[in-house]
Backbone bond lengths (Angstrom), bond angles and torsions (degrees), N, CA, C in turn:
res aa  C-N    CA-C-N  psi(-1)  N-CA   C-N-CA  omega(-1)  CA-C   N-CA-C  phi
1 X - - - 1.466 - - 1.523 109.03 -
2 X 1.300 115.31 137.57 1.452 120.99 175.01 1.512 107.85 -135.51
3 X 1.324 116.32 131.99 1.460 121.32 178.38 1.523 109.25 -124.31
4 X 1.316 115.55 151.31 1.460 122.22 178.73 1.521 107.45 -129.75
5 X 1.334 116.04 136.72 1.452 119.77 -176.20 1.516 109.52 -146.44
6 X 1.355 114.90 162.38 1.453 120.68 176.54 1.521 110.27 -83.12
7 X 1.314 116.50 131.11 1.463 121.74 172.97 1.516 107.20 -139.97
8 X 1.333 115.66 113.70 1.474 121.16 -177.59 1.525 111.25 55.82
9 X 1.334 115.94 39.13 1.447 120.54 177.26 1.512 115.07 79.20
10 X 1.339 117.89 6.05 1.459 122.12 -178.04 1.527 109.44 -113.48
11 X 1.320 117.28 135.74 1.458 123.04 177.66 1.523 107.94 -79.48
12 X 1.337 117.11 111.02 1.454 123.16 -168.23 1.528 110.93 -119.58
13 X 1.328 117.45 140.61 1.454 122.26 179.79 1.516 112.46 -94.96
14 X 1.327 116.24 151.02 1.456 121.98 178.19 1.522 109.05 -154.68
15 X 1.337 116.70 155.70 1.459 120.13 173.94 1.523 111.40 -99.11
16 X 1.344 116.88 12.71 1.462 122.22 -179.56 1.518 109.96 -124.61
17 X 1.315 116.28 113.46 1.463 119.92 175.85 1.522 110.32 -65.23
18 X 1.319 115.88 -34.91 1.465 121.58 176.56 1.523 110.09 -57.50
19 X 1.316 116.72 -47.39 1.462 121.43 179.62 1.526 110.80 -67.66
20 X 1.338 116.01 -41.33 1.459 119.40 -179.15 1.520 113.04 -60.77
21 X 1.328 116.47 -33.90 1.466 121.13 178.60 1.522 112.69 -88.07
22 X 1.332 116.61 -3.31 1.467 120.04 179.07 1.507 113.29 61.10
23 X 1.341 117.22 40.25 1.457 119.73 -170.79 1.527 113.72 -71.23
24 X 1.307 117.88 -28.97 1.472 117.53 177.11 1.521 110.72 -58.35
25 X 1.318 116.52 -49.07 1.462 121.08 -179.68 1.516 112.31 -68.46
26 X 1.330 117.25 -39.28 1.466 120.49 -178.58 1.529 110.91 -66.86
27 X 1.326 116.63 -40.75 1.467 119.30 179.43 1.526 110.55 -66.70
28 X 1.308 116.35 -41.85 1.470 120.03 178.69 1.523 110.69 -61.63
29 X 1.330 116.61 -43.70 1.462 120.66 -179.90 1.527 110.85 -65.22
30 X 1.342 117.04 -41.49 1.463 120.45 -179.26 1.522 110.89 -64.08
31 X 1.306 117.49 -41.44 1.457 120.83 -178.66 1.525 111.19 -69.89
32 X 1.321 116.89 -33.32 1.464 118.46 177.97 1.522 111.52 -68.98
33 X 1.343 116.02 -27.97 1.462 119.53 -179.36 1.513 113.78 -90.74
34 X 1.346 117.07 -36.46 1.465 121.49 -174.33 1.522 113.51 -105.40
35 X 1.315 116.99 -11.80 1.450 118.98 -175.14 1.514 110.80 87.36
36 X 1.329 117.44 -170.22 1.467 120.96 -177.40 1.515 112.07 -65.06
37 X 1.307 114.74 154.87 1.461 120.64 -179.46 1.508 110.12 142.78
38 X 1.324 117.29 171.43 1.468 119.84 -177.28 1.528 111.64 -76.38
39 X 1.310 115.63 157.91 1.460 122.25 169.12 1.521 106.26 -93.88
40 X 1.327 116.34 126.23 1.462 121.43 -173.01 1.526 110.29 -112.16
41 X 1.328 115.65 123.57 1.459 122.50 177.21 1.522 108.38 -115.54
42 X 1.329 117.10 121.55 1.462 121.87 176.30 1.521 109.01 -105.33
43 X 1.327 116.15 136.41 1.457 121.75 -178.49 1.521 110.07 -113.70
44 X 1.346 115.76 130.55 1.461 122.58 -179.37 1.518 109.15 -128.88
45 X 1.327 115.45 168.55 1.454 119.60 178.14 1.510 112.17 96.82
46 X 1.350 116.18 -146.52 1.461 121.33 -174.09 1.528 109.48 -151.04
47 X 1.338 114.59 164.59 1.454 118.31 174.49 1.513 114.51 95.82
48 X 1.338 118.29 35.73 1.454 119.69 172.94 1.512 116.11 118.24
49 X 1.337 117.42 32.38 1.471 119.14 179.34 1.527 111.36 -62.16
50 X 1.340 116.73 -48.47 1.463 119.64 -177.65 1.526 110.84 -65.42
51 X 1.321 118.07 -39.32 1.469 120.98 177.40 1.522 111.13 -62.39
52 X 1.322 116.33 -39.83 1.464 120.33 178.27 1.520 110.40 -66.79
53 X 1.330 116.70 -41.24 1.465 120.58 177.13 1.523 110.36 -60.78
54 X 1.329 117.36 -45.43 1.468 120.20 179.32 1.524 111.40 -57.87
55 X 1.324 116.07 -45.19 1.464 119.42 -178.44 1.519 111.02 -64.38
56 X 1.330 117.83 -44.93 1.461 120.63 178.78 1.523 111.13 -63.08
57 X 1.332 116.93 -41.44 1.463 120.29 178.30 1.516 110.86 -63.44
58 X 1.312 116.95 -42.68 1.472 122.84 -180.00 1.521 110.82 -60.04
59 X 1.333 116.47 -45.63 1.462 119.87 -179.89 1.528 111.03 -69.26
60 X 1.325 117.60 -38.18 1.462 120.66 -178.45 1.525 111.65 -67.75
61 X 1.331 117.27 -43.89 1.462 120.20 177.91 1.519 109.90 -61.41
62 X 1.333 116.94 -37.23 1.460 120.52 176.18 1.514 113.37 -63.80
63 X 1.315 117.41 -20.61 1.460 122.73 176.27 1.527 111.97 -93.17
64 X 1.313 116.91 6.00 1.457 120.78 177.42 1.506 115.07 83.77
65 X 1.331 118.12 14.80 1.459 121.42 -179.74 1.529 111.17 -90.32
66 X 1.313 115.33 152.21 1.458 121.41 172.87 1.527 108.01 -91.15
67 X 1.328 115.61 123.90 1.466 121.14 -171.19 1.531 110.40 -118.14
68 X 1.326 115.41 125.46 1.461 122.16 174.76 1.523 108.76 -107.59
69 X 1.329 116.88 128.77 1.462 122.73 176.06 1.526 108.18 -113.94
70 X 1.333 116.35 129.34 1.460 121.69 177.49 1.523 109.06 -138.87
71 X 1.316 116.24 169.31 1.457 121.87 171.38 1.521 109.33 -129.79
72 X 1.312 117.16 142.19 1.460 121.31 172.86 1.528 110.77 -96.33
73 X 1.333 115.68 3.58 1.468 120.98 177.09 1.525 107.65 -129.75
74 X 1.308 119.31 -106.56 1.460 123.53 175.41 1.525 109.09 -139.98
75 X 1.319 116.27 149.16 1.457 121.18 171.13 1.521 108.16 -149.20
76 X 1.331 115.64 163.20 1.460 119.59 -178.59 1.524 110.80 -62.54
77 X 1.310 115.73 139.17 1.460 120.48 179.04 1.529 108.85 -63.09
78 X 1.336 118.14 126.28 1.465 120.31 -176.53 1.520 111.97 -72.26
79 X 1.329 115.66 148.88 1.449 120.40 176.77 1.513 113.00 -83.81
80 X 1.323 117.49 -10.01 1.467 122.38 178.95 1.523 108.67 -149.80
81 X 1.322 116.34 158.78 1.465 124.55 176.16 1.526 113.12 67.89
82 X 1.323 118.45 11.47 1.446 120.47 -176.42 1.519 113.37 -77.24
83 X 1.334 116.07 141.47 1.464 123.68 173.78 1.522 106.81 -131.33
84 X 1.337 115.74 109.98 1.460 120.00 -171.68 1.528 112.64 -120.95
85 X 1.324 117.44 11.55 1.462 120.92 -174.30 1.524 113.67 -88.51
86 X 1.330 117.91 -4.22 1.458 119.89 -177.91 1.511 112.26 66.28
87 X 1.340 115.82 36.16 1.457 121.38 -172.25 1.521 109.78 -129.60
88 X 1.328 117.14 118.12 1.457 120.95 -178.89 1.523 111.58 -64.18
89 X 1.317 117.58 -32.99 1.459 120.38 -179.01 1.525 111.04 -66.43
90 X 1.328 116.45 -36.17 1.465 119.97 176.68 1.531 110.37 -67.62
91 X 1.315 117.00 -38.73 1.469 120.12 176.01 1.522 110.19 -61.83
92 X 1.324 116.65 -43.69 1.459 121.05 178.12 1.541 110.95 -58.27
93 X 1.319 115.82 -45.02 1.465 120.18 -178.26 1.522 111.44 -62.22
94 X 1.342 116.49 -45.74 1.465 120.17 -179.55 1.529 110.77 -65.24
95 X 1.324 117.63 -41.05 1.464 120.63 178.66 1.526 111.15 -63.12
96 X 1.309 117.58 -42.51 1.458 120.07 -178.39 1.523 111.81 -69.74
97 X 1.323 116.93 -35.73 1.466 120.06 -177.83 1.514 113.10 -81.57
98 X 1.335 116.75 -37.34 1.456 119.87 -169.69 1.524 113.94 -122.51
99 X 1.326 117.83 -12.86 1.455 121.25 177.27 1.512 114.94 82.39
100 X 1.339 117.30 -6.50 1.461 121.27 -177.22 1.518 109.23 -145.89
101 X 1.332 116.67 132.76 1.460 122.37 174.67 1.521 109.29 -135.03
102 X 1.340 116.04 133.98 1.463 122.18 175.33 1.524 106.49 -109.87
103 X 1.327 115.95 107.05 1.467 120.54 -170.40 1.522 111.50 -107.40
104 X 1.326 115.87 139.18 1.454 121.23 176.80 1.508 110.60 -178.60
105 X 1.318 115.73 174.97 1.453 121.93 176.07 1.526 108.83 -101.54
106 X 1.326 117.87 137.04 1.472 119.72 179.25 1.520 111.32 -57.53
107 X 1.327 115.61 140.12 1.464 122.04 178.51 1.525 109.08 -132.70
108 X 1.301 117.15 179.50 1.461 121.33 -178.50 1.525 111.55 -72.23
109 X 1.319 115.16 162.38 1.471 124.16 173.09 1.522 112.49 59.82
110 X 1.341 116.27 37.65 1.454 120.04 174.81 1.507 114.44 69.04
111 X 1.323 117.20 29.88 1.455 120.82 -178.78 1.528 111.19 -118.35
112 X 1.320 115.70 167.97 1.453 122.27 169.42 1.520 107.81 -120.59
113 X 1.316 115.55 157.95 1.458 121.19 179.13 1.528 109.43 -129.17
114 X 1.316 116.00 -174.08 1.461 122.11 -169.98 1.533 112.04 -62.12
115 X 1.319 115.14 144.70 1.462 121.98 178.20 1.529 112.60 -69.54
116 X 1.328 117.03 -23.64 1.464 121.81 -168.03 1.512 108.83 99.22
117 X 1.326 116.15 149.48 1.462 120.26 -171.12 1.526 112.84 -67.01
118 X 1.309 117.64 -35.60 1.466 119.19 -177.76 1.522 111.19 -63.95
119 X 1.336 116.97 -48.95 1.467 119.85 178.83 1.523 110.81 -68.28
120 X 1.331 116.83 -36.15 1.468 119.77 178.11 1.524 110.82 -57.34
121 X 1.321 117.35 -49.17 1.466 120.65 -178.70 1.523 111.35 -63.14
122 X 1.314 116.51 -39.85 1.467 119.94 179.48 1.530 110.20 -67.72
123 X 1.327 117.18 -41.68 1.461 121.05 -178.52 1.529 111.46 -68.08
124 X 1.334 117.36 -34.80 1.464 120.00 179.36 1.527 111.52 -58.55
125 X 1.315 116.59 -35.13 1.461 120.13 -178.04 1.520 112.36 -67.64
126 X 1.339 117.26 -12.06 1.463 121.70 -177.61 1.523 112.42 -95.66
127 X 1.334 117.44 -7.98 1.467 121.32 -171.56 1.522 111.94 -116.40
128 X 1.329 115.07 161.11 1.469 121.86 172.26 1.523 111.14 -93.33
129 X 1.329 115.88 -33.65 1.459 122.09 -179.12 1.523 108.31 -134.51
130 X 1.333 116.23 132.05 1.469 121.82 176.79 1.523 107.99 -118.64
131 X 1.327 115.75 126.31 1.460 122.28 179.33 1.520 107.95 -113.68
132 X 1.340 116.43 122.01 1.466 122.20 -172.70 1.523 109.90 -115.50
133 X 1.323 116.44 118.99 1.459 119.64 169.38 1.525 106.63 -83.85
134 X 1.336 115.37 103.82 1.462 121.43 -167.10 1.512 113.85 -104.10
135 X 1.325 117.87 10.27 1.451 121.70 -174.13 1.523 107.98 -152.11
136 X 1.314 117.36 150.64 1.450 121.80 174.49 1.516 110.53 -113.83
137 X 1.347 117.16 143.82 1.461 119.43 -177.66 1.524 113.39 -135.84
138 X 1.338 117.26 3.85 1.470 121.86 177.44 1.525 111.81 55.06
139 X 1.318 115.69 35.82 1.473 123.48 177.03 1.533 113.29 65.95
140 X 1.318 117.75 16.82 1.459 120.69 175.70 1.530 109.37 -89.60
141 X 1.340 118.22 154.68 1.462 120.21 -176.05 1.524 115.43 -85.35
142 X 1.342 117.77 -3.88 1.460 120.46 -175.17 1.521 108.73 -144.26
143 X 1.343 115.49 142.39 1.459 119.37 179.88 1.513 110.57 -152.56
144 X 1.327 115.37 148.91 1.458 123.49 166.31 1.529 106.37 -120.26
145 X 1.319 119.35 128.80 1.463 119.75 -176.31 1.521 111.99 -75.96
146 X 1.331 115.29 151.17 1.451 120.52 170.72 1.527 107.93 -97.02
147 X 1.312 117.24 179.30 1.465 121.38 -179.26 1.528 109.57 -57.13
148 X 1.327 116.09 134.48 1.452 121.58 -179.60 1.507 114.52 90.71
149 X 1.313 117.93 -4.39 1.466 122.99 177.76 1.528 109.68 -116.04
150 X 1.326 117.11 149.31 1.453 128.97 -15.49 1.534 110.87 -73.76
151 X 1.347 116.19 171.94 1.462 121.26 178.96 1.532 107.92 -102.64
152 X 1.341 115.82 100.89 1.462 122.66 -173.86 1.530 109.60 -101.43
153 X 1.339 119.24 120.02 1.467 120.09 177.04 1.528 111.79 -61.05
154 X 1.321 116.06 148.07 1.462 121.30 -177.27 1.526 112.98 -63.31
155 X 1.330 118.07 -25.90 1.463 120.03 -176.99 1.524 112.84 -90.35
156 X 1.326 117.46 15.15 1.465 121.50 179.79 1.529 111.24 -66.88
157 X 1.327 115.96 133.60 1.466 122.11 177.34 1.519 112.66 -96.55
158 X 1.331 117.53 -29.11 1.454 121.39 -178.85 1.522 109.33 -149.34
159 X 1.333 115.63 138.69 1.459 121.58 178.02 1.524 108.61 -115.13
160 X 1.320 116.14 127.06 1.456 121.66 174.98 1.526 108.32 -104.14
161 X 1.342 116.33 125.72 1.464 121.97 179.84 1.526 108.45 -108.05
162 X 1.318 117.14 115.63 1.456 122.26 -172.17 1.519 112.79 -104.57
163 X 1.332 114.81 144.75 1.456 124.10 165.39 1.522 107.45 -135.14
164 X 1.319 117.41 147.66 1.457 121.54 178.13 1.513 111.68 -100.68
165 X 1.333 116.33 127.86 1.461 120.82 -176.56 1.524 112.50 -68.02
166 X 1.334 118.38 -15.26 1.461 119.23 178.43 1.522 112.21 -68.04
167 X 1.318 118.66 -10.17 1.466 120.76 176.93 1.522 111.97 -74.89
168 X 1.324 117.69 -20.17 1.464 120.40 -179.00 1.528 110.48 -63.03
169 X 1.322 115.14 132.06 1.456 120.62 179.14 1.512 114.33 83.77
170 X 1.341 117.46 0.25 1.457 120.60 179.38 1.527 110.49 -102.99
171 X 1.325 115.41 159.89 1.459 119.84 175.31 1.518 108.77 -67.98
172 X 1.315 116.11 135.70 1.461 120.57 -177.83 1.518 111.73 -57.73
173 X 1.318 117.63 -40.12 1.456 120.09 -176.91 1.526 112.10 -67.70
174 X 1.331 117.90 -15.70 1.458 121.42 178.97 1.524 113.33 -94.07
175 X 1.343 117.82 -17.38 1.460 118.87 -171.42 1.522 114.69 -131.12
176 X 1.325 118.29 -4.17 1.469 120.87 -174.08 1.523 111.26 -118.28
177 X 1.323 115.83 123.68 1.464 121.34 174.90 1.526 109.19 -83.55
178 X 1.327 116.45 144.05 1.461 124.56 -175.43 1.536 109.70 65.94
179 X 1.325 115.41 57.62 1.461 120.96 -175.27 1.521 112.12 -61.63
180 X 1.328 117.65 -38.87 1.465 119.64 -179.25 1.526 110.63 -62.12
181 X 1.333 116.69 -40.89 1.461 120.13 178.41 1.527 110.53 -66.27
182 X 1.327 116.41 -36.77 1.472 120.13 177.95 1.527 110.75 -64.89
183 X 1.329 116.68 -43.47 1.462 120.92 178.49 1.524 110.57 -60.91
184 X 1.327 116.64 -40.62 1.461 120.50 179.49 1.528 111.08 -61.84
185 X 1.339 116.99 -42.62 1.468 119.61 177.92 1.522 111.32 -65.76
186 X 1.325 117.15 -38.50 1.456 119.49 179.35 1.527 111.37 -65.87
187 X 1.322 117.15 -36.26 1.464 119.84 178.05 1.526 110.75 -63.75
188 X 1.328 116.18 -36.20 1.468 120.36 -176.00 1.523 113.34 -86.21
189 X 1.331 117.07 -36.84 1.466 119.57 -170.00 1.529 114.62 -126.87
190 X 1.321 118.02 -13.29 1.456 119.55 -170.08 1.509 114.54 -100.63
191 X 1.314 114.61 -161.42 1.454 121.64 179.30 1.532 110.12 -64.36
192 X 1.318 115.99 149.50 1.469 121.34 -177.07 1.528 108.67 -82.95
193 X 1.342 115.62 82.84 1.458 118.74 -175.53 1.525 112.80 -114.84
194 X 1.332 116.74 -4.92 1.446 118.44 -173.37 1.527 113.21 -111.71
195 X 1.307 117.40 6.88 1.463 118.89 -177.11 1.523 110.67 -74.37
196 X 1.314 115.40 137.04 1.452 120.56 175.51 1.532 108.44 -68.09
197 X 1.321 116.52 145.21 1.470 120.78 -179.55 1.521 109.83 -107.56
198 X 1.343 116.80 163.01 1.469 120.64 178.63 1.521 110.28 -61.15
199 X 1.346 116.05 -35.88 1.459 118.90 -179.03 1.529 110.61 -61.39
200 X 1.346 116.47 -45.11 1.453 119.00 -179.42 1.533 111.76 -71.75
201 X 1.340 116.11 -34.90 1.463 118.63 178.95 1.520 110.20 -64.41
202 X 1.344 114.75 -43.58 1.453 118.91 -177.67 1.530 111.94 -68.78
203 X 1.352 116.50 -28.61 1.456 119.03 -178.14 1.514 112.12 -81.18
204 X 1.343 116.46 -7.03 1.456 119.64 178.33 1.510 113.97 80.29
205 X 1.338 118.77 17.21 1.457 121.65 179.83 1.520 110.11 -62.88
206 X 1.303 117.43 131.61 1.449 122.38 178.87 1.527 110.32 -63.23
207 X 1.357 116.90 139.57 1.474 120.85 -176.27 1.522 111.33 -62.14
208 X 1.331 116.92 -39.95 1.459 118.86 179.69 1.516 111.11 -66.36
209 X 1.315 116.71 -39.23 1.452 121.38 177.95 1.532 110.86 -63.84
210 X 1.326 116.27 -41.05 1.460 121.08 179.32 1.518 110.91 -65.10
211 X 1.329 116.74 -43.67 1.451 120.42 -179.73 1.532 110.93 -63.60
212 X 1.326 116.70 -40.67 1.457 120.90 177.68 1.524 110.99 -62.67
213 X 1.332 116.63 -38.62 1.462 120.40 179.30 1.522 110.40 -64.09
214 X 1.342 117.03 -43.84 1.454 120.07 179.59 1.525 111.06 -60.90
215 X 1.353 116.41 -42.65 1.462 119.25 -179.93 1.522 110.56 -64.04
216 X 1.320 116.72 -39.05 1.458 120.09 -179.97 1.522 111.16 -67.19
217 X 1.335 116.75 -30.50 1.461 121.18 -177.85 1.526 113.57 -91.94
218 X 1.324 116.79 -4.54 1.458 120.26 -174.64 1.529 110.72 -71.33
219 X 1.333 115.58 116.17 1.463 122.73 176.38 1.527 107.82 -103.82
220 X 1.325 116.90 126.35 1.458 121.17 -176.22 1.530 110.73 -68.06
221 X 1.319 115.40 123.75 1.458 122.60 174.78 1.529 109.10 -113.03
222 X 1.322 116.18 169.20 1.470 118.96 -175.67 1.528 110.97 -62.03
223 X 1.340 117.83 -34.25 1.461 120.13 177.49 1.521 110.89 -62.51
224 X 1.322 116.29 -35.56 1.458 120.35 179.34 1.526 110.41 -69.01
225 X 1.327 116.53 -43.74 1.461 120.03 179.36 1.519 110.92 -60.83
226 X 1.323 117.56 -40.48 1.459 120.67 177.85 1.524 110.80 -63.85
227 X 1.330 116.79 -43.24 1.468 120.78 179.55 1.518 111.39 -60.93
228 X 1.330 116.48 -47.17 1.461 120.84 -177.08 1.524 111.67 -68.53
229 X 1.324 117.18 -37.83 1.464 120.40 177.27 1.531 110.66 -65.77
230 X 1.332 116.08 -47.96 1.460 120.30 -174.65 1.520 112.41 -68.14
231 X 1.345 116.28 -49.14 1.463 119.66 -173.12 1.528 112.85 -92.56
232 X 1.333 117.24 -16.72 1.451 119.95 176.75 1.518 113.13 -87.55
233 X 1.339 115.72 -33.77 1.459 119.29 -174.27 1.527 114.41 -126.53
234 X 1.324 118.13 -57.18 1.466 119.59 -168.50 1.527 112.32 -60.57
235 X 1.323 117.29 -55.79 1.464 119.60 -176.32 1.530 112.69 -66.49
236 X 1.344 119.48 -46.35 1.469 118.40 178.71 1.530 113.20 -62.29
237 X 1.328 118.04 -39.95 1.463 119.80 -178.59 1.527 111.48 -71.15
238 X 1.314 117.66 -35.39 1.469 119.58 176.55 1.523 110.82 -66.89
239 X 1.319 116.47 -34.72 1.463 119.34 177.43 1.527 111.20 -71.55
240 X 1.321 116.88 -37.66 1.463 121.07 -176.88 1.525 112.55 -79.45
241 X 1.340 116.94 -23.92 1.467 120.77 -176.64 1.530 110.39 -130.42
242 X 1.317 117.36 64.47 1.465 120.03 -179.83 1.525 110.15 -61.84
243 X 1.314 115.64 138.83 1.455 119.91 -178.53 1.515 113.67 90.96
244 X 1.328 117.52 -11.82 1.463 121.97 176.32 1.520 108.74 -101.01
245 X 1.331 116.75 128.59 1.460 119.51 -178.85 1.518 110.01 -71.49
246 X 1.331 115.98 131.12 1.456 123.30 179.77 1.524 107.93 -118.95
247 X 1.328 116.80 114.77 1.455 121.37 -174.10 1.525 111.80 -114.42
248 X 1.343 117.86 137.11 1.468 120.52 172.99 1.521 110.64 -79.87
249 X 1.331 115.79 141.98 1.466 122.80 178.00 1.521 108.03 -132.16
250 X 1.319 116.53 123.85 1.459 121.30 173.83 1.522 107.83 -104.16
251 X 1.324 115.66 107.78 1.458 120.96 179.40 1.524 110.66 -89.22
252 X 1.335 115.08 172.50 1.462 122.84 178.87 1.530 111.11 65.65
253 X 1.346 115.62 29.71 1.469 121.57 173.62 1.523 107.12 -89.03
254 X 1.331 116.28 78.14 1.457 121.64 -169.78 1.517 114.10 -88.32
255 X 1.321 117.78 -5.93 1.467 121.49 177.73 1.523 109.14 -130.19
256 X 1.342 117.84 159.11 1.473 119.66 176.18 1.523 112.02 -58.58
257 X 1.333 116.49 -33.27 1.464 119.60 179.83 1.528 110.81 -66.90
258 X 1.334 117.22 -40.13 1.460 120.55 178.10 1.526 111.20 -68.53
259 X 1.334 116.36 -36.90 1.466 119.53 176.16 1.524 110.55 -64.46
260 X 1.336 116.59 -40.06 1.461 120.17 178.04 1.523 110.91 -64.42
261 X 1.342 117.13 -37.47 1.459 121.03 177.41 1.528 110.23 -63.77
262 X 1.342 116.74 -40.64 1.465 120.19 176.95 1.523 110.66 -60.78
263 X 1.328 116.76 -42.93 1.463 120.13 177.57 1.514 112.11 -63.13
264 X 1.331 116.30 -38.27 1.469 120.56 177.64 1.519 110.86 -62.95
265 X 1.337 117.03 -41.03 1.458 120.17 179.27 1.523 111.41 -67.05
266 X 1.333 117.38 -39.99 1.464 120.07 177.04 1.525 110.55 -60.51
267 X 1.330 116.30 -42.36 1.467 120.10 177.65 1.522 111.17 -61.45
268 X 1.330 116.11 -45.62 1.465 120.35 -177.87 1.524 111.62 -64.88
269 X 1.334 117.08 -30.16 1.465 120.63 178.39 1.517 112.36 -81.86
270 X 1.346 116.93 -5.94 1.453 120.38 -178.60 1.508 113.62 77.22
271 X 1.339 117.33 21.15 1.459 121.43 -179.90 1.527 110.22 -85.71
272 X 1.312 116.36 132.35 1.468 120.95 178.16 1.526 112.00 -96.84
273 X 1.330 116.90 -10.11 1.455 121.70 176.10 1.521 108.52 -135.13
274 X 1.311 115.72 148.65 1.451 120.74 178.96 1.508 108.95 168.10
275 X 1.316 115.96 175.01 1.460 119.65 -175.11 1.520 109.63 -151.37
276 X 1.323 115.87 152.25 1.458 122.54 172.67 1.518 107.61 -127.40
277 X 1.330 116.00 141.33 1.468 121.34 -178.00 1.519 110.00 -129.54
278 X 1.330 115.73 146.98 1.448 120.71 176.84 1.511 112.65 -137.53
279 X 1.328 115.07 156.45 1.471 123.64 174.13 1.522 113.51 62.05
280 X 1.321 118.60 25.18 1.462 119.58 178.26 1.525 111.57 -65.03
281 X 1.325 117.13 -30.54 1.466 119.92 -179.01 1.519 112.06 -70.78
282 X 1.337 117.84 -18.45 1.457 122.34 179.37 1.515 112.40 -106.19
283 X 1.310 116.59 4.16 1.452 122.69 -177.34 1.522 110.87 -75.68
284 X 1.346 116.55 154.00 1.460 120.27 176.57 1.506 113.51 -57.36
285 X 1.326 117.48 -29.95 1.460 120.99 -179.52 1.525 112.60 -70.82
286 X 1.339 118.01 -14.24 1.466 120.93 -178.52 1.527 111.63 -63.04
287 X 1.339 117.42 -20.03 1.466 121.03 179.90 1.527 111.63 -100.61
288 X 1.328 117.48 11.83 1.468 120.58 -174.36 1.521 111.39 -65.84
289 X 1.338 117.15 -48.65 1.469 120.77 177.88 1.518 110.17 -154.53
């Protein structure tokens, strides 16, 4: 695993995602302001949420923390550390014995879903760190949320918004979840790619047919990724959760060149904080659960 983050205006590399996110300082600051209780990180977007959760959990358990992992949507049923009985006492037992519990209710297709708010609140009191998979992306590297997404718990201290760099250069319809919502954002804030032309107007091409053609031909460029990240996640979540830090994360930055591209996009978006991660799928933590 390799992560890159801003420190004093410099794009810096580290082999610790914990260090890259500055979690020691953030947890200390949160506890000084809110008092005792867990530090809650909610992850939204696409392109490696579960892999990022595994890595953070792996590093936190190595620091002696008790880590609770939950989802407010759906995630793959874990092969280890799972607690599916809807019982806070069982969560407590697993946390005390193993330091990590992945809690949820069994769902279809080998997945788990949300515990429910009552058990969630009770389980949070048993942990030092809570990691919430708050969005679903169907394993695609790019997403724009629809109304009601993502589902962020009220006690969240930090929100990570992810995009996967493997979407660059691909057709939007092949790599982006909620394509209609993405098209709507591009019409309002992005590149001018959907305007009807005189040639098509004169030829009598149907407007719906033309719009479908543009979507089929839309190849994701870095400007598009910045638009979708900023207007799909960063700005709406900052407005909905004032006082909660919302950070952009570009995953699948597996080469120095891709990490540099992520830094360039953060600069262009005017972001002073952010992170890029690579090789999480090949990391030792990938086998954690």
